[in-house]
C-alpha positions as CSV (number, residue, x, y, z in Angstrom):
1,M,0.0,-0.1,-0.1
2,Q,1.0,3.8,-0.6
3,I,-0.1,5.6,2.8
4,L,0.0,9.1,3.6
5,F,1.0,10.0,7.1
6,L,0.2,13.7,8.0
7,C,1.8,15.1,11.0
8,N,3.2,18.2,12.9
9,R,6.9,16.9,13.1
10,P,8.5,19.0,16.3
11,T,12.0,21.0,15.9
12,A,14.6,19.1,17.7
13,N,14.7,19.0,21.4
14,S,11.5,21.1,21.4
15,Q,9.1,18.1,22.9
16,A,9.6,14.6,24.5
17,A,11.8,12.3,22.4
18,T,8.6,10.0,22.5
19,V,6.9,12.0,19.8
20,T,9.3,12.0,17.1
21,E,9.9,8.2,18.0
22,Y,6.1,7.4,17.5
23,L,6.2,9.5,14.0
24,D,9.4,7.5,13.2
25,A,8.1,4.4,13.8
26,L,5.4,3.8,11.4
27,V,7.8,4.9,8.4
28,T,10.8,2.7,9.6
29,H,8.7,-0.6,10.5
30,S,5.7,-0.7,8.2
31,K,5.7,-3.3,5.5
32,H,3.9,-0.5,3.5
33,T,5.4,2.5,1.7
34,V,4.9,5.5,4.3
35,H,5.1,9.0,2.8
36,E,5.4,11.6,5.7
37,I,4.3,15.3,5.2
38,S,4.8,17.5,8.1
39,M,2.5,20.4,7.9
40,M,0.7,23.0,9.8
41,G,-2.4,24.5,8.4
42,R,-1.8,24.1,5.0
43,F,-1.3,21.0,2.8
44,P,0.8,21.0,-0.4
45,S,-1.7,21.7,-3.2
46,Q,0.3,19.9,-5.9
47,I,-0.2,16.5,-4.3
48,D,-3.3,14.5,-5.2
49,L,-4.6,12.5,-2.4
50,N,-6.2,9.8,-4.7
51,R,-2.8,8.4,-5.5
52,F,-2.7,7.0,-2.0
53,D,-4.5,3.7,-0.7
54,A,-4.6,5.2,2.9
55,V,-4.4,8.4,4.6
56,I,-3.2,8.5,8.4
57,L,-3.2,11.9,11.0
58,H,-0.9,11.7,14.0
59,Y,-2.2,13.1,17.1
60,S,0.4,16.3,16.4
61,L,-2.4,17.7,13.8
62,S,-5.3,17.8,16.5
63,M,-8.9,17.0,15.2
64,G,-10.6,18.4,18.4
65,P,-11.5,22.2,18.6
66,M,-8.6,23.8,16.4
67,I,-9.0,21.3,13.5
68,N,-8.7,24.2,11.1
69,H,-6.0,25.7,12.5
70,Y,-4.0,22.4,12.1
71,L,-5.3,21.2,8.8
72,G,-6.6,24.2,7.3
73,E,-10.3,24.7,6.1
74,D,-9.5,23.7,2.3
75,F,-7.7,20.4,3.4
76,V,-10.5,19.5,5.7
77,Q,-12.7,19.4,2.7
78,K,-10.4,17.5,0.4
79,L,-9.7,14.9,3.3
80,T,-13.7,14.4,3.8
81,D,-13.9,13.6,-0.1
82,Y,-11.4,11.5,-0.2
83,K,-12.4,7.6,-0.7
84,G,-9.4,5.8,0.7
85,L,-9.1,4.4,4.0
86,K,-8.6,6.9,6.8
87,A,-7.4,6.5,10.0
88,A,-5.9,8.6,13.2
89,F,-3.7,8.0,16.1
90,L,-5.5,10.3,19.0
91,Q,-4.0,11.1,22.3
92,D,-5.1,13.5,25.3
93,E,-8.8,12.0,24.7
94,Y,-10.4,13.7,27.7
95,R,-11.2,17.1,26.4
96,A,-14.1,18.4,24.4
97,I,-14.8,14.9,23.2
98,Q,-17.9,15.8,21.3
99,M,-15.9,17.7,19.1
100,Y,-13.6,14.9,18.2
101,W,-16.8,13.0,17.6
102,R,-18.3,15.7,15.3
103,N,-14.9,16.0,13.1
104,I,-14.5,12.2,13.0
105,R,-17.8,12.0,11.6
106,R,-17.1,14.7,9.2
107,L,-13.9,13.6,7.8
108,K,-15.4,9.9,7.8
109,I,-12.4,8.1,9.7
110,N,-12.4,4.5,9.4
111,I,-10.1,3.5,12.4
112,L,-8.9,5.3,15.6
113,F,-6.1,4.3,17.3
114,S,-6.5,5.2,20.7
115,C,-5.0,5.3,24.2
116,V,-8.2,4.9,26.1
117,P,-8.1,1.5,27.9
118,E,-9.9,-1.4,26.1
119,D,-12.5,-1.6,29.0
120,E,-13.7,2.3,28.6
121,I,-13.6,2.6,24.6
122,T,-17.3,2.3,24.5
123,K,-17.8,5.4,27.0
124,V,-15.6,7.8,25.2
125,Y,-16.3,6.6,21.7
126,P,-19.8,5.1,21.5
127,P,-20.8,3.2,18.7
128,S,-24.2,5.2,18.6
129,E,-21.7,8.4,17.8
130,L,-19.6,7.1,15.5
131,P,-21.2,3.9,13.8
132,G,-19.0,2.0,12.0
133,V,-15.7,3.5,13.4
134,Q,-13.1,0.5,14.7
135,V,-11.5,1.9,17.6
136,I,-8.0,0.2,18.7
137,N,-6.1,0.5,21.8
138,V,-2.7,1.6,21.5
139,L,-0.3,3.0,24.4
140,T,1.3,6.5,24.4
141,G,4.5,5.4,23.8
142,Y,6.8,2.3,23.7
143,V,10.5,1.1,24.1
144,S,13.0,3.1,22.3
145,Q,15.3,0.5,20.8
146,S,18.5,3.2,20.9
147,L,18.0,3.6,24.4
148,T,18.2,-0.2,24.8
149,R,21.7,-0.3,23.3
150,M,23.2,2.7,25.3
151,S,25.8,2.2,28.0
152,V,24.4,3.3,31.4
153,P,26.4,3.8,34.9
154,P,25.9,1.4,37.6
155,I,23.3,2.5,40.4
156,A,25.8,2.6,42.7
157,E,27.9,5.3,40.5
158,R,24.6,7.7,40.4
159,A,24.3,11.3,42.1
160,L,21.0,11.2,42.6
161,D,18.9,8.9,45.0
162,A,15.6,10.4,42.9
163,G,14.6,12.5,40.2
164,Y,11.7,13.7,38.5
165,R,10.5,16.4,36.1
166,S,7.1,17.1,34.6
167,R,4.8,20.2,34.2
168,Q,2.0,21.6,36.3
169,P,-1.3,20.2,35.3
170,Q,-4.2,21.5,34.6
171,F,-7.1,21.2,37.6
172,W,-9.6,20.2,35.0
173,L,-7.8,16.8,34.4
174,G,-8.8,15.5,37.9
175,A,-7.1,13.9,40.9
176,L,-5.1,11.6,38.4
177,G,-3.7,14.7,36.7
178,W,-2.8,16.3,40.3
179,E,-1.0,13.4,41.2
180,K,2.1,14.7,39.0
181,T,2.5,17.6,41.3
182,L,1.4,15.7,44.2
183,I,4.6,13.4,43.9
184,C,7.0,16.2,43.4
185,K,6.1,18.1,46.2
186,E,5.3,15.4,48.9
187,F,8.6,13.4,48.1
188,Y,10.9,16.4,48.2
189,N,9.2,17.2,51.6
190,H,9.3,13.7,53.0
191,A,12.9,13.3,51.8
192,K,14.2,16.2,53.8
193,S,14.6,14.6,56.8
194,T,16.0,11.4,55.5
195,G,19.5,12.5,53.5
196,L,18.3,11.3,50.3
197,R,19.4,13.7,47.5
198,V,16.6,14.5,45.5
199,D,16.1,16.6,42.3
200,A,12.5,17.1,41.4
201,S,10.4,19.9,39.7
202,V,7.0,20.6,38.1
203,S,8.2,24.1,36.7
204,E,8.0,24.4,32.9
205,G,11.6,26.3,32.8
206,D,13.1,22.7,34.7
207,R,11.9,20.3,31.7
208,L,14.6,18.6,29.7
209,Y,14.7,17.1,26.6
210,G,16.8,15.4,24.2
211,Q,20.3,14.4,25.4
212,A,19.7,16.1,28.3
213,W,16.9,14.4,29.7
214,I,18.8,11.2,29.0
215,D,21.6,12.4,31.1
216,F,19.3,13.5,34.1
217,I,17.7,9.8,34.0
218,L,21.0,8.3,34.3
219,S,22.1,10.4,37.0
220,C,19.2,9.0,39.3
221,R,19.2,5.9,41.3
222,A,15.4,5.9,40.9
223,L,12.8,8.0,38.8
224,L,9.7,9.0,40.2
225,G,6.6,8.6,38.4
226,T,2.7,8.5,38.2
227,E,0.3,7.1,35.7
228,S,-0.7,9.4,32.6
229,G,-4.0,10.3,31.8
230,A,-7.0,11.8,33.4
231,S,-9.5,10.9,36.0
232,I,-12.3,13.0,34.3
233,I,-13.5,13.5,30.7
234,D,-14.8,16.5,29.5
235,F,-17.4,15.9,26.9
236,D,-18.4,19.5,25.8
237,G,-15.4,21.3,27.2
238,Q,-17.6,23.4,29.7
239,L,-15.9,22.0,32.9
240,E,-12.6,23.2,31.3
241,K,-13.9,26.3,30.6
242,R,-15.4,26.9,34.0
243,V,-12.1,25.8,35.9
244,D,-10.1,27.9,33.7
245,E,-12.2,31.1,34.3
246,Y,-12.1,30.6,38.2
247,V,-8.4,30.0,38.2
248,A,-8.0,33.0,36.3
249,A,-9.8,35.0,38.4
250,H,-8.1,33.0,41.7
251,P,-4.3,32.5,40.4
252,D,-3.7,31.3,44.1
253,A,-6.3,28.8,44.2
254,R,-5.7,25.4,45.4
255,F,-6.4,22.1,43.8
256,D,-8.2,20.5,47.0
257,A,-10.7,23.8,47.0
258,V,-10.8,23.7,42.9
259,S,-11.9,19.8,43.5
260,D,-14.4,20.8,45.8
261,L,-16.1,23.4,43.7
262,F,-16.0,21.9,40.4
263,L,-14.8,18.6,40.0
264,K,-16.0,15.9,42.8
265,E,-18.8,14.7,41.1
266,Y,-17.2,13.9,37.7
267,E,-14.3,12.0,39.6
268,G,-14.3,8.4,38.9
269,S,-16.8,8.5,35.9
270,L,-14.2,7.1,33.6
271,R,-10.5,5.6,34.0
272,L,-8.1,6.9,31.4
273,H,-5.1,5.8,33.5
274,Q,-2.3,4.8,31.3
275,I,1.4,3.9,31.4
276,S,3.8,6.9,30.7
277,P,6.3,6.7,27.9
278,R,9.0,7.4,30.5
279,C,8.6,4.2,32.3
280,F,9.7,2.7,29.0
281,E,12.5,5.2,29.0
282,A,13.6,4.3,32.5
283,A,13.4,0.6,31.8
284,A,15.7,1.0,28.8
285,L,18.1,3.0,30.6
286,R,18.3,0.4,33.5
287,T,16.9,3.2,35.9
288,P,14.7,1.9,39.0
289,M,11.4,3.6,39.4
290,V,9.6,4.9,42.4
291,L,5.8,4.9,41.2
292,F,2.6,5.7,42.8
293,E,0.2,2.7,43.1
294,G,-1.5,2.1,40.1
295,H,-2.3,-0.5,37.0
296,Y,0.1,1.0,34.4
297,S,-1.5,-0.8,31.4
298,G,-0.7,-4.0,32.8
299,V,2.6,-3.6,31.8
300,L,4.7,-3.1,35.4
301,E,4.1,-5.2,38.3
302,A,4.7,-3.7,41.6
303,D,7.8,-4.5,43.4
304,R,9.2,-6.4,40.8
305,H,9.4,-3.9,38.3
306,Y,9.2,-0.8,40.5
307,I,9.2,0.5,44.1
308,S,5.3,1.1,44.7
309,L,4.7,4.3,46.9
310,K,1.4,4.9,48.5
311,K,-0.6,8.3,47.7
312,D,-1.0,9.0,51.3
313,F,3.1,8.4,51.5
314,S,2.3,6.0,54.5
315,N,4.9,3.6,53.7
316,F,7.6,6.5,52.8
317,E,10.1,5.2,55.3
318,E,10.0,1.9,53.4
319,V,10.5,3.0,50.4
320,A,13.2,5.6,51.5
321,A,15.2,2.1,52.8
322,K,14.8,0.4,49.5
323,L,16.6,3.4,47.8
324,K,19.6,3.0,49.8
325,D,20.0,-0.5,49.1
326,T,22.1,-0.1,45.9
327,D,22.3,-4.1,45.3
328,A,18.3,-4.7,45.4
329,L,18.1,-1.8,43.1
330,Q,20.6,-2.8,40.6
331,A,18.7,-6.1,40.6
332,M,15.3,-4.5,39.9
333,A,16.9,-2.4,37.0
334,D,18.5,-5.5,35.4
335,R,15.1,-7.3,36.0
336,T,12.9,-4.7,34.4
337,Y,15.6,-4.0,31.5
338,Q,15.1,-7.5,30.8
339,E,11.4,-8.4,31.3
340,I,10.1,-4.9,29.6
341,A,12.7,-3.2,27.7
342,L,14.1,-6.1,25.7
343,N,10.4,-7.4,25.5
344,P,9.2,-7.4,22.0
345,K,5.9,-7.0,22.8
346,W,6.5,-3.3,24.0
347,G,8.9,-2.1,21.2
348,Y,7.9,0.2,18.3
349,P,8.1,-2.5,15.8
350,A,5.4,-4.6,17.5
């Protein structure tokens, strides 16, 4: 098949490496001929869509409320009229989902590759709204083969006991999103009296990309983490709007207060918990993980592939003791590398 793969490829070191790895994977590993075009708002007019057997949209070209910004109005119509197979990779499937339904119907998409867990797919993409659309569960990222081939320092030679980088999540993502900030702040506070060397931040200016991110992981005896996704789905976008307006008027508002005002009735209505690509990065770089309790898409097993941290930090002393056991950390790192990073099931070729 001749496949047209449309995306907005990021410039070097401007986004997490998993975005470009995801883009590269289809071109590199497909048995078909894949033609990638990176675009933003304007599709090359000289290219005839009808020469392709299929068109695939990558999640870097959003099909949400700003679809015309990403694809351009003229191309949206061209893609609508195109008669071949149409597929899309989606992420961040928790905001304005009704708009996605409308655009999926408008573009006549045949296949969605979704990060929504299989048992929640019909809630997010009900057949009544998207008749005939096939939805296939995929992960947000997989193991980078290049990372598995890197030479890494042994755990005993690493300078930091624990490290973490993320960004401050929007409150309307719910309790799961807030965990990214919670683990950063509370782990740092609990570690003050233990002598553990911790470098953790959710400040945008502290985020790391490219080789700097890899070097940071390799400086850590353990990487902190949580499940990705959201514990709330906003079908019509109104919850996001109300929360953002409130936070703009009350910039010092705390998550607990916002949750009490807006979120509690929505919490738990949908489970969009997923394993984060950084778990695969840590496994490939033979770096142990300290993770909040969770399912992690069924990939990781607690106390075998990661050190489990309770969300109320009631077992923090036990976790701190494990971070000082270099031999056990090295054994966990090696085991996770063998069972996860080198498992073909979790690689991009599969």
